[in-house]
C-alpha positions as CSV (number, residue, x, y, z in Angstrom):
1,M,-7.9,-23.9,-2.0
2,R,-4.8,-21.7,-1.9
3,L,-5.6,-20.8,-5.6
4,T,-9.2,-19.9,-4.5
5,V,-7.9,-17.7,-1.8
6,L,-5.2,-15.9,-3.9
7,R,-8.1,-15.1,-6.6
8,R,-10.3,-13.5,-4.2
9,N,-7.1,-11.7,-2.5
10,I,-6.3,-10.0,-6.3
11,A,-9.9,-9.2,-6.7
12,I,-10.3,-7.2,-3.6
13,A,-7.1,-5.3,-4.9
14,T,-8.4,-4.9,-8.4
15,A,-11.8,-3.7,-6.9
16,V,-9.9,-0.9,-5.0
17,A,-8.0,-0.1,-8.3
18,V,-11.2,0.8,-9.9
19,G,-12.7,2.7,-7.1
20,A,-15.1,-0.3,-6.1
21,I,-14.7,-0.1,-2.5
22,V,-14.6,3.2,-0.3
23,V,-14.0,2.7,3.2
24,P,-14.1,5.9,5.4
25,V,-12.1,5.2,8.3
26,T,-10.9,6.9,11.4
27,I,-7.4,5.3,12.5
28,A,-6.1,5.8,16.2
29,W,-2.6,4.6,17.2
30,S,-0.6,4.5,20.2
31,T,3.1,5.0,20.3
32,S,3.9,3.1,23.5
33,P,5.9,-0.2,23.0
34,G,2.6,-2.4,23.8
35,G,0.3,-0.1,21.5
36,S,-2.1,-1.0,19.0
37,V,-4.0,0.6,16.0
38,A,-7.7,1.1,16.4
39,V,-9.7,1.2,13.3
40,V,-13.3,2.8,13.1
41,R,-15.5,2.4,9.9
42,N,-17.5,5.6,9.8
43,A,-20.7,4.2,8.6
44,P,-24.1,5.2,10.4
45,N,-25.5,2.6,12.7
46,A,-22.7,0.2,12.2
47,A,-20.7,-0.9,15.3
48,A,-16.8,-0.8,15.2
49,P,-15.6,-4.5,15.1
50,D,-12.5,-5.4,16.9
51,A,-10.7,-6.7,14.2
52,P,-12.0,-5.4,10.9
53,R,-12.6,-7.6,7.9
54,V,-12.6,-7.1,4.2
55,A,-15.7,-8.6,2.1
56,A,-14.3,-10.0,-0.8
57,P,-16.3,-8.4,-3.7
58,R,-17.2,-10.7,-6.9
59,V,-15.2,-8.7,-9.4
60,A,-12.5,-10.1,-12.0
61,A,-9.1,-10.2,-11.2
62,P,-7.0,-9.3,-14.3
63,R,-3.3,-8.8,-14.0
64,A,-1.4,-5.2,-13.9
65,A,0.2,-4.4,-17.1
66,A,4.1,-4.8,-17.1
67,P,5.7,-1.2,-16.6
68,T,8.5,0.1,-18.5
69,A,11.9,0.3,-17.0
70,S,11.2,3.9,-16.6
71,R,7.9,5.5,-15.6
72,A,7.8,8.1,-18.0
73,A,4.7,9.9,-18.1
74,A,1.9,8.3,-20.0
75,P,0.8,9.8,-23.4
76,R,-1.4,12.6,-23.5
77,S,-4.7,12.2,-24.7
78,R,-6.0,14.7,-27.3
79,H,-7.3,17.1,-24.6
80,G,-3.8,17.0,-23.2
81,H,-4.3,16.0,-19.4
82,D,-6.7,12.7,-19.4
83,S,-4.2,9.8,-19.9
84,D,-1.4,11.2,-17.6
85,L,-3.5,11.7,-14.4
86,Q,-4.0,7.8,-14.5
87,P,-2.3,6.0,-11.5
88,Y,1.0,4.0,-12.5
89,P,0.1,0.3,-12.8
90,T,0.8,-1.9,-9.8
91,P,4.3,-3.6,-10.3
92,P,3.6,-7.2,-11.5
93,R,6.2,-8.5,-9.2
94,A,3.8,-7.8,-6.2
95,Y,1.2,-10.1,-7.7
96,D,4.1,-12.6,-7.8
97,F,5.0,-12.0,-4.3
98,G,1.2,-12.3,-3.2
99,E,1.4,-15.7,-4.9
100,T,4.5,-16.6,-3.0
101,L,2.7,-15.6,0.6
102,A,-0.3,-17.9,-0.4
103,E,2.2,-20.8,-0.7
104,L,4.0,-20.4,2.4
105,E,2.8,-21.2,6.1
106,G,3.2,-20.5,9.6
107,D,6.2,-18.8,10.8
108,L,7.7,-18.6,7.2
109,L,4.8,-16.7,6.0
110,E,5.2,-14.3,8.8
111,I,8.8,-13.8,8.5
112,A,8.2,-13.4,4.7
113,F,5.7,-10.8,5.2
114,F,7.7,-8.5,7.6
115,A,10.8,-8.9,5.3
116,Q,8.8,-7.1,2.5
117,M,6.6,-5.1,4.2
118,I,9.0,-3.1,6.5
119,P,11.1,-1.8,3.5
120,H,7.7,-1.4,1.6
121,H,6.5,1.2,4.2
122,R,9.8,2.7,4.5
123,A,9.6,3.9,0.9
124,G,6.2,5.1,1.8
125,V,7.3,7.3,4.5
126,E,10.4,8.5,2.2
127,M,7.8,9.4,-0.5
128,S,5.4,11.4,1.8
129,R,8.4,13.0,3.3
130,L,9.5,14.3,-0.3
131,H,6.0,15.4,-0.7
132,L,5.8,17.6,2.3
133,R,8.8,19.3,1.2
134,R,7.8,20.0,-2.5
135,G,4.1,19.2,-2.7
136,V,1.7,22.4,-2.6
137,D,-1.8,21.0,-2.4
138,P,-3.1,20.8,1.3
139,Q,-5.3,18.1,1.1
140,L,-2.5,15.8,-0.4
141,R,0.1,17.1,2.4
142,T,-2.4,15.7,4.9
143,H,-2.3,12.5,3.5
144,S,1.3,12.6,3.7
145,E,1.3,13.5,7.2
146,N,-1.2,10.6,7.8
147,I,0.9,8.1,5.7
148,I,4.1,9.0,7.6
149,A,2.2,8.8,11.1
150,F,0.6,5.4,10.5
151,Q,3.3,3.7,8.3
152,D,6.0,4.8,10.6
153,F,3.9,3.2,13.6
154,Q,3.9,-0.1,11.8
155,I,7.6,-0.1,10.9
156,G,8.3,0.0,14.4
157,Q,5.6,-2.6,15.3
158,F,6.6,-5.2,12.7
159,T,10.6,-4.8,13.4
160,R,9.8,-5.2,17.3
161,W,7.5,-8.4,16.4
162,L,10.4,-9.7,14.0
163,R,12.9,-9.1,16.7
164,D,10.7,-10.6,19.5
165,W,9.1,-13.3,17.7
166,Y,11.9,-14.8,15.7
167,G,15.2,-13.0,16.8
168,L,15.6,-11.5,13.3
169,T,16.3,-8.1,12.0
170,P,14.7,-7.4,8.8
171,R,17.7,-7.9,6.7
172,Q,18.3,-11.2,8.3
173,A,14.4,-12.0,7.5
174,V,15.4,-11.9,4.1
175,Q,18.2,-14.4,4.2
176,R,15.9,-16.8,6.0
177,L,13.5,-17.1,2.6
178,P,13.4,-19.9,0.3
179,R,15.2,-18.9,-2.8
180,E,12.6,-17.6,-4.8
181,A,10.9,-15.6,-2.1
182,R,14.2,-14.1,-1.3
183,R,14.5,-13.4,-5.0
184,E,11.2,-11.7,-5.2
185,V,11.8,-9.4,-2.0
186,E,15.3,-8.3,-3.8
187,E,13.4,-7.3,-7.0
188,L,10.7,-5.6,-5.2
189,D,13.3,-3.7,-3.3
190,E,14.8,-2.5,-6.3
191,E,11.5,-1.7,-7.5
192,L,10.8,0.6,-4.4
193,A,14.0,2.2,-4.9
194,M,13.0,3.3,-8.5
195,M,9.7,4.6,-7.0
196,V,11.6,6.9,-4.6
197,A,14.1,7.8,-7.4
198,E,11.3,8.8,-9.9
199,L,9.4,11.0,-7.8
200,R,12.7,12.6,-6.3
201,S,13.5,13.7,-9.9
202,V,10.0,15.7,-10.2
203,P,10.4,19.5,-9.7
204,A,8.4,20.9,-6.6
205,G,4.9,22.3,-7.3
206,R,1.7,20.9,-8.6
207,R,3.3,18.5,-10.9
208,F,4.8,17.2,-7.9
209,D,1.5,16.6,-6.2
210,V,0.3,14.8,-9.5
211,E,3.2,12.5,-9.5
212,F,3.0,12.0,-5.8
213,A,-0.6,10.7,-6.2
214,R,0.1,8.6,-9.1
215,L,2.8,6.7,-7.5
216,M,1.3,6.3,-4.1
217,I,-1.7,4.5,-5.4
218,P,0.2,1.6,-6.9
219,H,2.3,1.6,-3.6
220,H,-0.6,1.1,-1.4
221,L,-2.4,-1.6,-3.7
222,W,1.0,-3.4,-3.5
223,G,0.6,-3.1,0.2
224,I,-3.0,-4.4,0.2
225,L,-1.5,-7.5,-1.9
226,E,1.0,-8.2,0.7
227,F,-1.4,-7.6,3.7
228,L,-4.1,-10.2,2.6
229,E,-2.6,-13.5,3.4
230,P,-1.2,-12.7,7.0
231,E,-4.8,-11.2,7.5
232,A,-6.1,-14.3,6.9
233,R,-3.4,-17.0,8.1
234,A,-1.0,-15.4,10.4
235,V,0.1,-17.4,13.5
236,H,0.0,-14.5,15.6
237,P,-3.5,-12.7,16.2
238,E,-1.8,-9.5,16.7
239,L,-0.5,-9.4,13.0
240,R,-3.9,-10.4,11.7
241,V,-5.2,-7.5,13.3
242,A,-2.5,-5.1,12.2
243,S,-2.9,-6.4,8.7
244,S,-6.6,-5.9,8.6
245,T,-6.0,-2.2,9.8
246,G,-3.4,-2.0,7.0
247,I,-5.8,-3.1,4.3
248,V,-8.5,-0.6,5.3
249,A,-6.2,2.1,5.9
250,Q,-4.7,1.8,2.5
251,Q,-8.0,1.2,0.8
252,A,-9.5,4.5,2.0
253,Q,-6.4,6.4,1.2
254,V,-6.6,4.8,-2.4
255,A,-10.1,6.1,-3.1
256,D,-9.2,9.6,-1.7
257,L,-6.3,9.7,-4.2
258,R,-8.3,8.7,-7.0
259,T,-10.8,11.4,-6.3
260,W,-7.9,13.9,-6.1
261,L,-6.6,13.0,-9.3
262,A,-10.1,12.9,-10.8
263,G,-10.6,16.5,-9.8
264,G,-11.4,16.5,-6.2
265,R,-14.7,17.0,-4.3
266,D,-14.2,20.8,-5.0
267,G,-13.0,20.7,-8.3
268,H,-9.3,21.6,-7.4
269,G,-7.6,18.5,-7.6
270,G,-5.2,17.0,-10.1
271,R,-7.2,17.6,-13.1
272,D,-7.6,21.4,-12.5
273,G,-4.4,22.0,-10.9
274,R,-2.1,21.3,-13.8
């Protein structure tokens, strides 16, 4: 049963990776301590559900190729621009941790999720703030502002729930995990530090825009993989709703970032802006 759920979960993330899911959404959030996030799907003649769910597409679920220790720019094609505008691969460790979450139950599932998602979001916020300082594309700068607002909100929300429900800080949550899960969280934290360091090494300007998009797509797909199990099986309904919201928001951003890398709706995205 768990393996079936995991295959469905990875299939959803794979469908996003190839642009099979495009979910235009409007996101509104409250910054009050008891505030919540509302997600509205911008589909004609469709009522917005209270807790949106993600349909499982029937697609294969290939595993991401293992990245090298350094994410050097991909080799260029004969035309000099195609292959280095592809997103970087989603880290294989993220798939491993998704499998680990599928094996956990109850309180331990929630604690493991918080232990990794909080630093995951922190890295996303740090990368987005770097982009606001160094990027030049107005469309991508708007994405960075949205990422900061939404993920900062969820960092506060998840940190508060971890404290209120379990009496733990994020660091203490890691130590509460089984040995294998703890090892995976620590390795994923190292992967996040690498992503931030690599983006920090890129000079300001258009190239920074391109590298930001190439790194943020696998960062979002990684987040989707982690949201899937709590979205389906979290003990607390608030976390199930927050996970569903995170999936929908990051799916929409992945689709937009891929469109931008391909040239954008107005022809001024990553491909034409080199």
